[in-house]
N, C-alpha and C positions, 0 to 999 in steps of 0.2 A: 531918641524915636530912633533918630537915623544909625545914631549908635550904636545902640540895644539891635537894631535889627541886622548893621555888617559884623556884630558880633553872631549872632545865629547862624546869619550865611556862611561866616566863616566854620564854624562848630561844621555843618553840614557840608561842604566842602570836606573837611577833615573827617568826617564819617564816612563818604562816599569809595573813598582808596580800601580806607578798613572792611567796611563790608564785601568791597567785591573781591577783594583779596582773599579774604575768608572763606564766599562763594566757590575761589579756584580750588585752592585749598581741600575741599570741601570733596569738589568734583574731582581732582586729582585724586584724591584715597579713594573714591568709588570707584572710579578707572581704574585704580591697578589694583581695588579687589574682584575686581571682573576677568581683565586679565589676567589676575592669577587663577580664578578659578576655571576659565576656559580653555588655558593652555601650560598646563604641571609642565614644571621642569622633570625634563627625562631625570633617570635615575644614574648614575656616571657605571661605568662598570666596570667589574668584578677584577679582581688582580689577576685572576687568570685568566679572561679572555684578552685585558690588555696586555700580560704578558707573549699571549699566541698571540695576537696582530703584531706586536714587533718581531718574532720567530718568522711570521709568514712575510713580511714584508725583507728581513734582512737574508733571508733566503733567496726571495726574487732577483734582489741585487748581488746578489752571487749567483745567480743565471746568466746574469745583465753584463757583469763582468767578465764570467768565466769567457777562455779565448779555446776554440770558436764561443760566439757565444748561443744559448740554449737557451731551447720555448720548454714552456710549463710538461709540453706534450711527449720528449723527447726525454724528458727528464727521463732517468733510470734509478735503479737500488745502487747501482753502481756512482753516478754522481751524489745520492746521497750520502753516501762511505766515504768520497773527497770531499763532503761538505761538513761532514763531521772531524775528519783532521785536518780541514783548513780552520777549525774552530781551536786545537789544538794551540795554536803562538797564542790564542788568548787567556786559555788556563792557567789555572792558582795552584793548583795541586800537585805537590809533587809525587814523581815516578821514579820510584830508583833504577835504574839497568841492574843488569846482573851481576857486572864485578865492581857493583858499586859494595862496600865492606857494611853499610847500613839498609841493604838487602833486603826484604822480610821484617823488617823493626818498624811497630807501631809509631815511638817515639826517641829517634835518633838525640843524641846527644848531641853532635855538631851538625852546621852545614853541610853541604853536597855540592856536587855541580851536576845532578840531575837533573833533564829538563822537566818544565813544569808542563800539565798537560790538565783539559776539561776532564773532571770525577766522573766515573761512570755515572753515578745517579743521575749527573747535570744531563750528561748525553740521553740517557732512558727516558726523562722527563719533556725532555726538547721533539726527540722524537715522536710520544704520544700529544703532543701540542701540533708541533708540523703537519701527522696523521690526520687530526682532524678536524686540521686549516682545508687542508687539503677536500677532505669534502664536502666542507662547507663552501669551497670556491665554485665546486662545480665538480669536480672532480669525480668521476665511479670509484669505488672502492674496490673493485676488483682487479684496478690500475693502477693501486697507488703504490706509488715510488716506495711513501715511508713503512709500507707494512711489507716492504720484499722480504724472501727468506733471506736473502746476502745479510742485510741490515741487520736482521736477527741475529745471527752469527758470529756477525762487527762487534755487535754489543755484548755477546755474552762472552767472549775470547777477550773484549776490551773489563770487560767485570774481574772473570777468570785470570788477565795477568795482572791488573792490578790489583785485586788480594794477594797473587802472590809477590808481589814489591813493598806493599805499604804492611805486607801481616796483618788484613783487615778480612775479616772472613765476611763475607754477603747473605751466608747464609741463614734464612727465619730460623728462630729457636723454635723449638717444640714445644706445646703446653701442655702443661701437666695439667694428668685428666683431674678434678676433686674428686678423691678418694674416701677422704673425708666427710662430704656430706651425703655422698652413695651408700657407706659404712652404717650415718646413723641413720638414713632413709630406710634399710633394710632391716636394722633393728628396728625401727618402728613400723617395720609391718609387719614382721612375726610378733611384736610385742601383740600385733592387733590381733590377729590370726590366732594366738594363743591365748586369747583371754578366755574363748568358751573352756580351751582342755583344763586351764586354770583351775577356773568356775568348778569344772567336773569333779579336780583333785579332792573337792569339797565336797563329796558328793555327800555327804552326810545333809548339807543343805539344800540340794538341790533335790535330792531322793527321800530327806523330809518332807519338802515341797508337795516332791509326788506323792506319798503315801497318803500324807494327810488330804490333799483333793482325790485319790483315790477311795481314801473314806468316808469324805462328804459324798462324793458319787455311790459309794454303800449304801450310806443310810437313808439319799433320795429313795434308788430304787426298792430298798428295803421297807421305808414308806409307801411306794407307791403300790408293793404285794400286799401290805396289810390291806389299804382302803380300798384296792378290788377283790380278796377275799370278803370282808363286810359286808363290802354291795351284793357277794352273792349269795351271802348264808341271809343276808337280809328277804333278798327273793325268794 
């Protein structure tokens, strides 16, 4: 009896930790479910937003390292152009100088010693992001240095200069008008509008129909007249 009772006590002692661990795991799962429902993880920022934030921090660091240091309130379009020229040292686009034999060649056959600069498309996209970041961080649109006229002129000069040096036109291609579709629609409309006329060409059909209708109408009128005359004679 003692051995039997001791075996049962041991089994109970072994079952208690197992049951406690099961309850703890279930409680943790329930707690995790409640926590996940109450505080959902925020969506990660888009690629554009991440790039805009990095560009904005880079520009603020440039203002801090400027000699003398500049504040955002004192920043002008001229400082923005200085920043764009500063970025040319990190560019990867070959821009041929006028004396280079490959000036104006799209695919030069051999390397040259012309400098590397930032491509016009990269600078234009950068200014667009910084212009939006400036206003998002409390700047007024009318005093936005990234939208200054001097900056627009500088970007246009960079575009034209790189187009000549690299032989790459930046003008947008004109879209051709869908002449075929327009012609097909015109033909369909003209056919639809001329169907009554074409039917009228076969006047035999329509005329015959009109004649038959007229004959029936005449017969009806004649019968009505005859009935009226008979009624009068009877009276």
